[in-house]
C-alpha positions in Angstrom: 161.1 63.7 27.0 158.1 63.8 29.6 156.8 60.7 27.8 160.2 59.0 28.1 160.1 60.0 32.1 156.8 58.8 32.5 157.7 55.7 30.7 160.4 55.0 33.1 158.3 55.9 36.2 155.9 53.4 34.9 158.4 50.8 34.4 160.2 51.4 37.9 156.6 51.1 39.5 156.0 47.8 37.5 159.1 46.3 38.2 159.8 47.2 41.9 156.8 44.9 43.1 158.4 41.9 41.2 161.6 42.2 43.0 160.2 42.3 46.5 157.7 39.5 45.5 160.7 37.6 44.2 163.1 37.7 47.7 166.1 35.7 46.3 169.0 34.3 48.4 171.9 31.9 47.4 173.2 29.9 50.3 176.3 27.7 49.3 177.7 24.8 51.5 179.3 21.3 50.8 179.8 21.8 47.1 176.3 22.7 46.6 174.2 25.8 46.1 170.7 26.4 46.9 168.9 29.7 45.6 165.8 30.4 48.1 163.2 32.4 46.3 159.6 33.4 47.6 156.7 35.3 47.3 155.2 34.8 50.6 155.9 37.4 52.5 154.2 35.9 55.6 157.0 33.2 55.6 157.8 32.1 58.9 161.4 33.0 58.9 162.2 29.9 61.3 160.3 27.5 58.6 162.5 29.2 56.1 166.1 28.3 58.0 164.5 24.7 58.3 163.9 24.4 54.8 167.2 25.5 54.0 169.0 23.2 56.7 167.1 20.3 55.8 168.2 20.7 52.0 172.0 20.6 53.0 171.7 17.6 55.4 169.6 15.3 52.7 170.7 16.0 49.3 174.3 15.2 49.8 173.7 12.0 51.2 170.7 11.3 48.3 173.7 12.5 46.2 176.0 10.1 47.7 173.7 7.0 47.6 172.3 7.5 44.6 173.6 9.6 42.1 176.9 11.5 42.6 176.1 13.3 39.3 173.3 15.2 40.4 172.6 19.0 40.2 175.3 21.0 42.1 172.6 23.9 42.0 169.1 24.0 43.2 166.4 26.2 43.6 163.3 26.4 46.1 160.6 28.6 45.6 157.8 29.4 48.2 154.8 30.2 46.0 151.4 31.6 47.0 149.9 30.9 43.3 150.8 27.2 43.6 147.6 25.1 45.0 149.4 21.6 45.6 151.7 20.3 48.1 155.1 20.5 46.0 156.5 20.1 42.4 159.7 19.5 41.0 161.1 20.3 37.3 164.4 21.1 35.6 166.3 21.5 39.4 163.6 23.9 40.6 161.1 22.9 43.6 157.8 25.1 43.8 156.3 24.7 47.6 152.8 25.7 48.2 152.6 28.8 50.7 149.3 27.2 51.7 150.6 23.9 52.5 153.7 25.5 54.4 150.9 27.6 56.8 148.8 24.2 57.2 151.5 21.8 57.9 154.9 23.5 59.1 156.1 20.4 60.5 156.2 18.7 57.2 160.0 19.4 56.8 160.3 16.3 54.9 158.3 17.4 52.0 162.0 18.5 50.8 163.4 15.5 51.3 161.0 13.9 49.1 161.0 16.6 46.3 164.8 16.5 46.0 165.2 13.3 45.7 163.4 13.6 42.4 166.2 15.9 41.5 168.7 13.1 42.2 166.4 10.6 40.4 167.0 12.5 37.0 165.1 9.9 35.0 164.4 12.3 32.0 162.3 10.6 29.5 161.7 7.6 32.1 161.0 4.1 30.8 159.6 3.3 34.0 156.1 3.9 35.4 155.0 7.0 37.4 154.1 4.7 40.5 157.5 3.5 40.8 159.0 7.0 40.4 157.0 8.2 43.2 157.6 5.0 45.5 161.2 5.7 45.5 161.1 9.1 46.3 158.9 7.9 49.5 161.3 5.3 49.8 164.2 7.8 50.3 162.1 10.2 52.6 161.1 7.2 54.8 165.1 6.0 54.8 166.8 9.8 55.0 163.9 12.1 56.4 165.1 13.8 59.3 161.8 14.5 61.1 158.9 12.2 59.7 157.8 11.6 63.1 157.3 15.1 63.7 155.1 15.6 60.7 153.1 12.6 61.9 154.4 11.0 58.3 154.9 7.0 58.4 154.9 4.2 56.1 151.2 2.6 56.2 150.5 -0.9 57.2 149.2 -2.9 54.5 145.2 -2.9 53.7 143.2 -5.6 51.1 142.9 -2.7 48.9 146.5 -1.8 48.6 148.5 -2.9 45.2 152.5 -2.0 44.6 151.1 0.6 41.9 149.4 2.5 44.6 152.7 5.0 44.4 154.1 7.2 47.5 154.1 5.6 50.9 152.4 2.3 49.9 154.7 1.5 47.3 157.5 2.8 49.3 156.6 0.5 52.2 156.7 -2.6 49.7 160.0 -1.6 48.9 161.0 -1.1 52.3 160.1 -4.7 53.0 162.1 -6.2 49.6 165.2 -4.2 51.3 164.6 -5.8 54.7 163.5 -9.4 53.7 164.7 -10.2 50.1 167.3 -8.3 49.1 168.9 -5.1 50.1 170.4 -2.6 47.5 167.5 -3.8 45.1 165.8 -0.2 44.9 169.2 1.6 44.5 169.8 -0.9 41.3 166.3 0.0 40.2 166.7 3.3 40.4 169.9 3.2 38.7 168.6 1.3 35.9 165.4 4.2 35.5 168.2 7.0 35.2 170.3 5.0 32.3 167.2 4.1 30.7 167.7 0.2 30.7 164.5 -0.6 33.1 162.2 -3.1 32.3 159.9 -5.0 34.8 162.3 -8.3 34.0 164.7 -6.3 36.5 162.9 -7.3 39.5 163.4 -10.9 38.5 166.9 -10.5 37.9 167.8 -8.6 41.0 165.3 -10.8 43.7 164.4 -14.1 41.9 160.7 -13.0 41.5 158.8 -10.8 39.0 156.9 -7.9 40.9 153.8 -10.2 41.2 155.3 -12.5 42.8 156.9 -10.4 45.2 153.9 -8.8 46.2 152.0 -12.2 47.0 154.9 -12.9 49.3 154.8 -9.3 50.9 150.9 -10.0 51.5 151.4 -13.3 53.5 153.9 -11.8 55.8 154.1 -8.1 55.7 155.8 -7.0 59.0 158.9 -5.1 58.4 
C-alpha cells in the first residue's frame, strides 16, 4: 500500500510540471479552430493575442484563395526547445520562443507558416524552392504587418536566381503576376496540390519556361 501511494505521488509530481508547461487554449472562430500551446512561461500575452488574431485574419483568406478544403483545426506551439524560426507539419506550427523574444514584431511568420498548411502538397512533385517561394509570395500578398517587421521583397541582385527560394523567389512570382499573367501562381499552387506539376506548366500558363521568364525579369525587374 505504501509503495502504491508513493508511486501515485511520484506520478503526480511528474505530470504536474508538464500540465503547466504545455498550457493549452482552444479558440474557435469563423468555422476554424486554433489550439494554442506553449511551454514558454514568459510569453508576452499581447504577443500571444496578436498571433491568434493574425491566424483568424489570414487563414480564412488563404483558404478562400488557394484551398477551401484546407484543415479547419490548426495547432500553434511556442517551444523553448526549438532553435529555428518556425516549422509546420501535420497542421501544427511550432514557433521558436527565442525568435519571438528577439522579433516580436514579426507577426507574419504566422502567414508564411499557415500557408504551408493551406498548400497541403503532401509528397509534392515540385521542388522545395517553389514551395517556400509560394509561401513568401502569400505572405507578401496577405500579410497584415510586413512593414512593422521590416520585411519586404528584396530588390533583384546579379547573384539571384529563381531557385533562391523565400523572398527572392516570391518577388519573381509577384513580377509574373503583375507583368505577365495574373493567376499564374495560384494555378501552379493547385498543380502541386493535385500532383500534376511539371516544369512545363510555366510555358503553358505564360508562353515561356522559367528560364525565359527569369531572363525577362532580369531585363526589367520593376514591380
